[in-house]
N, C-alpha and C positions, 0 to 999 in steps of 0.2 A: 941310275941317273935321275933325279930330280927336275924335271921340265917344267917350268913357270909360267903363264905368257902374263906379261909386264903388260901397264898400261901404256897406250899410245903417248905421248905425249905432244900437248898443243904448243905450238909457235908463240913468242909471246907478243907478238904482234897479231894474233890471231882474234878475231873480233867477239867479244862477251853478247847473246842475244840479251836485253830488254826484256826483263818479265814483264813491263808496263805496253810490252807495243802492241799493237790492232787490237785495241779495245781494250786492255789489261789482262787478257789473257793468257794465262802461264803456258809457254813454252817450252820443250826441253832445249839443252844446246842439241847442235848439229853432232851427228854422228863421225867418229875419223873412222880411217878405213883399217878393218880387223888386220892383227899381226896372224902371220899365215901359221899354224897349228901343226906339230909332230904328227903325225899321224902310226901309225904300225903297220899300215900296207905297204910304207916310203920303204922297206929294206927285201918286199919281193921284186923279181926279174922281169917278169909281166907283166901289166894293164892290172893291177884288182878285180876286173870285169870282167878276162880271158883268165888269168887262174881261176875267180868262182865257176865259170865256164866248164874249165878245163874238169879242175874235179869232181864237180856235180854231175857231170857225164860220166866221170869214171867212176863214181859211185851207182848211181843208177843201173850202169852197163855191169858194173861185176854184181851185182845182188841180181840183177833179174838172170844173168849165167846162170850163177852157184845154184837159185829158186829153181832151173830147169835141171840141171844134172842133177839134183837130189830128187828130184820127181822122178826122174829115171829110174836114180838107184831104187827106188821106194818101188817103182812094177817089179824090178827082176831082181829084189832083193840082196842087193850088191851092200856092205855096209858101206856106212856112208863114212867111217876113217881112212878109208881107203882110199887116197886121195892121184890124182894124176899131175903131171907138170901145168895144166890149163886152169885146174880148180887151185892150185896154191897161188898160183898170180893171183889168180881172180882175190883169193881172199886177203893177199898182200894188199891188193888193188884197194878190195874194199876197206881195210881198217885202215890205211893211211887217208882214204879221200874221208872217210869219216873223223880224223883227227884234225886233220885242217878244217873242216866244215865244223867244227864244236871251240877252235882254237880260235879259227873267224870272229866267229860270230860271240865266244866270250868275251876275248880282243877286246870290238866293239864296245859291249854294255859294259865292262870292267873302266874304258875308256871315257867312257858318254859319264861314268858316275866320278872317276876324279876329277875330268875336266868343270865337269861343277863345282866341287870342294875348293879344286886350284882358284877357281874364278874366286870363292868367296875370301880363300885365304890370303888373295892375292891386294883385294880391299883391304883386307884387315891390318894383314902383317907388313906388305911391302911399302916401301918408302920410292916414292917417286923421287927421282935426280932432282940435285941442285938447281938446276935451271927449267924445270918444269914446271908448271904451274897446273894445279888440279881445274880435272873441268867441273864447274859448277852445277847442282841441280837445278830443276826449274822451281822456283822461287816466290810463291806467292804475295802479292801485296801484305803487309801484315797489317789487320787493323785492330782496333783498340773497342771498349764497348760504345765510346760513343763515337767512331767510324774515322779518329783519326791514325792516319799512316806511319807506322815504325821505319827503323829502319830498314834493309832488306835481309842483312848478315846480323848474325848474335855478334855481338865483339866478344864473349866470353870463350867463344868456339877458336880453337887455336887450327892453325894448319895443317896438324897433324889427324885430327878430328874430322877436318871441312868436308875430305874425300870420303870418307864413311860417313857422313851425313847423307852426303850424294846421293851416296846408295842406296840407303835405306829410303830415300825418299822418292828412288828412282824404282825400286820395288828391286835392286838386286842381290838384296841382303836382305832375309828376314829380320822382324824388328827381336824378334824373341833367341833371337841366335848370339845377341851382341853380350849378352854374361857371358857367357862360356866362351869365345870366341876370342872375347879382351882382356878375361880373368878381370876385371875391375867391375866392381857393383857399380859403384857412383860415377862411374866415367859413362858404362854402357847407359844408365838412367838420362844424364845431361843430353847424350847423342838423342835419344830417344824421344827426350822432350822438344831437342830444336828440330828432328826431324816434321816430328806433331805440327811443334811451332810453322814453320813452314808450306806444310800440306794443306789446313785448315785456314792461314793467317790471320789467326787468331793467337794471340799472348798470352800467356799463361802468369800473368803477373797477379799476383797475391797466392799461389799454389808455392810453399815451398820444394826448394830442392835440396838443399843441404841442412845437414841436421840432422839426419837419419841414416842409420846404418842400414845399408843397402844388401849388404852379407848376409844380414842377419833375418830378415825375409826371403834369400834365393831358396826355392824350393819347396817352400810349407805356406809363407803366407799370403804372395800379392805375385802376379806374374806381371810382363811388361810395364812393370811403372816406369812412372815420369812426375815423383812428387809423390807430397803427403797431406792431410788436413788435420787444419790444429783443431782440437776442440778442448777448452775447458774443463776442467777439474776439481768439483770443492769436495769440502767434506762437511759429510754433515756426521753428529755425533759431541761428546762419545754416548752410542750404543753400549748400553750396559745390558749383556745377556750371559746366560748363563753363570753368572760369578766373574764373567771378563767385560773389560768395555774393550771398544774398536770403535776406531777413526773409520767412519765408511768413504771409500774415497767414489764420487756418483761424475761420469764424463755426461755430459748433457749442455744443450744449447736452449732450455728451454727455463723461461727465467721461474723465480717463486719454488723451481722443484726441491733444491737444496734446501731453500729454508723451508720449506714445508717440512723435510723431513726430519731437520735441524729441531725443529718443533715438535715431533714428535717423538724423538729420543730425549728429550728435555723431561718431556709426560711420560717416559715410561721410566729415567733414570731416578724423578724426585717418585718415583710410588715404589721404587726397592728392586724393578729391572724385570728383564722377562725372559721365559723359560724356554727350552727346545727340545724337539726330542725328534730324529730321522728314522724312520718307519721301516722304509726300504732303501735297497742300495743297489742297483742292477740297472746297468744298459742294455736296450733287446737292439737286434735287429732280425729282419722277418724277411727271410728270403719266397722268391712266389715256383715253384714248381709243380708241372702237368705231365698227367700220366693218359695212358689212353684210356683208360673210362673212371667213373666214378669209383668205381667198386676198387678197381686197383691204386687209386689217391686213398679212399677209407684204409685201407690194406695198411699204407703207409702210416698216414695216419696214426693208426692202434699199435705200429711201432713205435713209432716218434715218442705216442705216451704211453707205452709201455713201462712200469717202474722198473721191471725186470732188466729193461736196456738200458736204463736211465744210467747206468757205472762206465756203461760200454764210451755211450754216446759222448759222456762226460772229457773221459779218458779222452777220446779222439778232438773236441773242441780242445781242453786244457793248454795242449802242445803249440800251441800260438803263441802264448805268452806266460812268464812267471807269476804275472797277477791277473790273466782272466782266468776265472773259477766258473761253471758255469751253473746256474742256478734253474732253474726250470723250461720246459717245452710247453708250447698253448699254442695249437694247432687249430686253424681256421680251415671248412673246407668251399669252395662256391663251384659246383659241376665237378668237372676233373680237374680243376685248378686246386691247389695246395700252398695254404699260408702258413709257413711255420715260426712261430715266435719265440726267440732264444732271449732268454733273458742272464745275464752274464755280471758279478765283477769286474771290476777293470784298474782297481787300485788308484791312487791319484791322479790318473788321466778322467779326460769323459770319458773316453772308449770306444768311440765309434768305428776306428779302426781296426781296432784291439778286437772288437766282438765281430767285425766284418770277417777278419782274418780265423778264427777259429769257426767262424758258420760255412764257410768255406771248403777248409776241412772236412766238417762233416757231411757237406755236400759228397764231397769227394767219394767217402766211406759209405754212402750211401750207394752210390752208382754199381756200388761191388754187387750189390742182393736185388737193387732196384736199376734195373739197368736202360729199361722203358722209359725212368723219371728223365722228364727234358726240366732243366733251372731255367726259367724263362728271365729272371732279373734273381740278386743280391738282395735287392730291396724291394719288396711287392704293397709296399704300404702299410701291412701291417703294423708296423716299428710303434709308431708312427714320426718321423722325423721331421721339423720344423712346417708340421702342418696340425690344424686343430682336431681331439681326434678323442671320442669319448674312449677308446682303448686304453691314452695317456692317462685320462681323466681318473677311469676308473683301477685301472691294474698299476697306475704308474710308471716310469720313465726315469734314469736316472735316480735322483733321489728322492725320496718323498718325507715333505716336512711338516712337522704341525709348532707352533710357536705361539705361546700366549705370556696374556700378562693380566694385572688387574692395577687398575689408574683409578688413585687413590679421589673422592669427592672433591675433595678439596683444587686436586693439583687439575679437575679439567672446569672448573668452576675459572680459577688464577691462571694454567697456561694457555689450556683450549677454549676459553672463553664461552663456555657454553654448561651442558648439565647432561646427564647421566640420561633419564627418560627421553631426551630430545634427541639422542644419540640412537640408542635401540629402535626409536620409532625411527629415526632416519634410513638407518642399514636394512629393517626390514622391509620398507617401502622401494628404498634403491634399491641395492646390493640382493637380495632376494626376492618380492614381487616384480622389481623391473626388471630385472635380468630374467628372469623367468617369462614373463609375457614378450621378450625380444627375443626369444628360442638359444638364450647364448649358452653356451657350451663352456665349461670351465671359467667362466668372466662374471663370477659371483661376485665382484668385488667393485671398489671404485677406480683406482689408476695401476697394480700391481704393473702393471707393464712399464708405466713409467718407471719406479725404482728398477725393477729387473734389467731395462736397458741400461741402465746410467751403470749400473755394475759391473754390469755384461762388459761393457765398452772399455769402462777403464782398467778391468784385470783379466782383457783377452781373452775374454767367449768367445764365442758364437755368437754374434747378435742374432742372426737368424733365429735363433734357438729359443726366442724370447718367448717364439709363438704359442710351446707348449708349455716353456718351461712358466710362465704367467698364469697356466689355470691354479686360480685359488679360491677359495670361500672364506669369506667375511664372515665371521660372528658376534652377535656383542647381547651380551644381556646386564641384569641390574644383580649385582650381590650384596652381599651382606645385609641385608632389611633395605635392600635396595640405594641404599649411601655409594656403592665402589660401579665398578665397573669393570667388566670381565671380558677380554677382545682376543680373539684368535684368528688365527690365519691360516690355513692349511691347504700347501701348494707339493699334489701328489710328484710333480716329474720336473724338479727344477737337474738341469745338465750341467753340470759346472767341472773343470776340472783347473789343477796347481801345477801340470807340466803338460809340454805338447800346445802344439800350435803356437796362437797369438801371445801366450803365458812368458814365452820367453824373451818377448820385444823389450829393452828398456823399462819403458814408460809403464809398460802393464805390470813386468815383475815387481820394481816401485813398488806400484800400487797393493801386488798384492804381500810385499813383504810387509807393508804399512798394519795390512789385518794379520801379522802374525801367518801366514799360508804357503809362504812363495816356496816350488819345488816340492818335491816329494815329501811325504812323511818317512822316516827312518826304520822311527820307531814302531809306528802300527802303518802301513799301507793304507791310501786310500781315506786317514785322520782329516790329513789338509782339506782335500775336497770337500770332506761331509761338514768340516766346519765352517767353508765359506757357504755351501751352501744354508748352513741354519744361517748367519751373514745376513745374505740376500733375505731371507723370512724373515729375521729381525726390522731390517730394516723399511720391508713392504708394511709389515707391522702398524712401522713407526709413520711410514708414508698416510696409512690408511686411517691413521686414530688421527694426525691433526689433518687430513681433507677434508675426511666428512664433520671432522669440529668443524672447517671453518663455511662448508655447507649448510650445518647446522644453527651458527651464528649469523649468517648471511653476509659474509666476508670475502667472501671469495671472487667475487670482483674486485673489488675495492683495492685485496692483494692484490692481482692480477696488475691490476691497472699500476700500481705502484714499483711491482720486482720484476714484471712481463714486459712494460711499454719504457721507453730510453728518453729522457725530456734531452738529450745533448746535440746540440744543432752540430749535426755532422759536417754542413758543409762550413761550418768553421773550424772544424775540427781540423789540429794538427797530427801528421801522421805522429 
């Protein structure tokens, strides 16, 4: 029988407390009398207290009697399986009382869980009677940024959703269960948004709700959504790279960035284009394990780095995915703690989760021979993810790319408005010497992170990985008897993918499709991700070339005042 607790209806004449009473404090409505809940104990012939006491006494008495009888039999060397009538009755009483006590506490426990779930189901699934009005949740005054008071209830909230919103505001329904309970991600986001509006007293005007496929982000991109942020996407290009042309999407709010990168692309194109090479392609994960002694940790290190064991370890690692292929293992020891850096190819995925699964397989395998190994964390920061680290700068992580171009003297003068000697000198003093004085780690460039971040956001990459992906050293030198400029960028840890994560969202997928790298490469797994990495490096090359030229020509402030400052009078502008 499905027993569900229904919400008590409130008479139509019942007064609704005003949220503005008592100095504007938000007060919850008065609670209605609770409806009696059906209990399992209602079926017992005696009151529950007396029944519990009876069976508890029976259990203890039977147990004590049997223990005494068996102790006497042991002393007299009497077989224990020879039972008298009193012993048989005691065993029956013990079993019966034990069954009752286990059933009593078990039913109470299960009933408490079922009741809590029924409460949530009732709020979300049940509908009040036609003549019953839902109880309103406490509603705070809704204020705009200038202090204007808005209406208390959002007219977009239907009567069907009003009860759910009230329950979320009061805390009876956790906000995170809305998607799974309602089965409608857009509706769940709208209800959560209205609940937030009432709790904070602030409108979310300007933050769009409609226009996003909320089902596409469920379980992989964002939790507890209430809307989405709009970012403009500009196009720089064409970028002529490896005899192909790319129109590079850049999502940014920094004026002059796209225009500057576009100018660099023009200079590269008029000089014959740029070339690139991918030096390495491998994602890393480095768990931290601890052993009883440093000697024991050294034994594990030797085992992992022994070439004779690599084939076996790789076989265990590669079970995690058809694309994961273990490339190498690098260990570092700190006392009795061991940090093991696994490097693996990951196809067209950025590959963090793929590598983590392979690492977990290896850790489980190692504990067969190293039972005293204690796994502290699946990641011990020796990877190193989303942090500037020398290990990424030296060993690389993700795709290690070098991109270069020779810019003709005439192009430097006409397009970039400067000259070759000035650029070479500026790069040495600013990017090389200046970064060294600052103690920079992987930052021997002008603004690589600007371009990397803009492309990452536009194409659905993890923006936080801009930290290590922007590691870059920009080199410039005069060639061809000092007439032309050779420029290169070396980026050892570009972490990108064309499948998984945010790459499957509609807008981001469109940007990937613009570059011709959407989804997985069917002909050569990993080819699309590698091509995207080269495009990132090529765009960084263009951005470095243009910014350094602006600095050498003394045009930086002028260009930013032109493109990064609006002269529009917003006080008179119509929306």
